[in-house]
N, C-alpha and C positions, 0 to 999 in steps of 0.2 A: 606208372603204366595207364594209359586211357582205357576207357572202358569201350567194348564194341558192343554195338546196338543192332538188333537185327528185327526186321520185319519182313514177311513172307505173304505173297499172294498165290494159292495154288488155283488152278483151272481146271475145268473138266476136260478130260481128253478127247479129242475128236470134235469139238465144237468151233475150230476155225474153219474156213472155206475152202479148206483143201490145199491151198498155197503153202500155208505154214500153220502151226498149232502151238500155243504156248502151253507148257505144262506148270512150271513155276517160275515165279520173278522173286528175286530175294535182294533186298537191300541191306548192305552193312554200313554203320558208319562209327567212325572214332571221332577224335577232336578235329581231324585235318581232312579226312576223304569220305566220300561216299561211294562204295561200290555196289554196282549193280549185275546181278548175273541173272541173265535170261536162259530157261533151259526148255528146250523142245523135244518132243518123244522120236523124232527121226532127225535125218541129216539136215543142216540147214540149207535153205534156198540157196541154189547156185545158181539161177538166171535172174534177169530183172535187177530193179532197185528194190533193197529191202531196209526197212527203217526199223531198228528195235528203239522204243522211246518210253520213258516215263514221264506223266504228266504230275507234278508236285505243286499244292497249292496250301498257303497259310490257313489256320483255322477261320480267319476272317474273309477268305479270298483276294486280301488287297495283292497279294503278292503270289506268282503263279510262274513255273518254268516248264518247258518241254526240255527234258535232258535225252538226248540221244546219239547213235550210232548208225552210221549208215553204210550199206555195201553195195558195190556194182559187181554182180556177179560173186566172185569170191575175195574180192578186193575191197577193202574199208575206204571210203571216200570223204567222210566226214565223222567227226566226234564233237559235241556242241553241247552248249548251254543256251538256250534261248529264252529271253526275259519277256513276258508277256506285258508287262508293265512299260518297260521303256522299247520293246519291239527292237531289241538288239540281240545279237548273237554272238557268243564268244566261242571261237572253235580252238580246239584243244589237239594237241600232237603227242598226246601220253600214249597212244596205243592201244587198241582195243583187242581182246585174245579171243579168238574163233576157233573153236574146236568142235569135232561131231557133238552136236546135240547141246551145245553150249556156247555163249558170248559172255564176256566179263568185260566191264568197262570200269573205270573210276573217274570220280570227279571231285575237285577242290571244294570243301564246303563254303570256303570264302567266298566263292562265286554264286552261292545261292544265299546271299542274303535276304534277310526278311521272311523266311520261313517260319522262323520260330523255332521252339524246342521240338514241338511235336506238330507235323503236318500230315496232309492226305495225299495218297498218291494212287494212281492207276498205271496199267502199262499196256502196251500195244505193239503189235507186229503190221507194218504196214508195207505191202508189196505193189510196186508201180502206181504208188498214190492211193492204194484204196486200203483201208483197214481190214484184214483178215482174222485178227483174232484179240481181244482185251481180256486183261485179269485185273481185276474180277468183272465178270460180265455186267452189262448196263450200266447204269448211274453209281453204282456202289463205288466206294473207296476204302483203300487201307490206310490205317494210321502208323506213321513212323515217329518215332522219338530218337532225335539226333544223337544225344549223348547224355 
């Protein structure tokens, strides 16, 4: 059985701009998948376009990805991995689970090549094109070991 590795970013309550507020973002990985859980203290925004994303970078910053899931109102309209290096996007159709206060998405680790065994990451919620909260705040990053 493969080892499951976890890294967590906890964010201060109420520091978002009011449209949405991140509470906790958790990355879990095993040999095959990276699972991302976004927790918000209130109901998920139900109007506008809302993007939940993680930016991941290799230790040398040569490789980077935006890993995201996007909703229009209450409907998922995109789940993807965008490569900064190749400027290409892989759209996934594995479905994101959205329930009161929580978004859960999963991504194949094979599509995140070049990050290395340990990479830095940060998360954000974007509403109608504007970042409304980040975890961690500022330029800090959280470290994740893939397996």
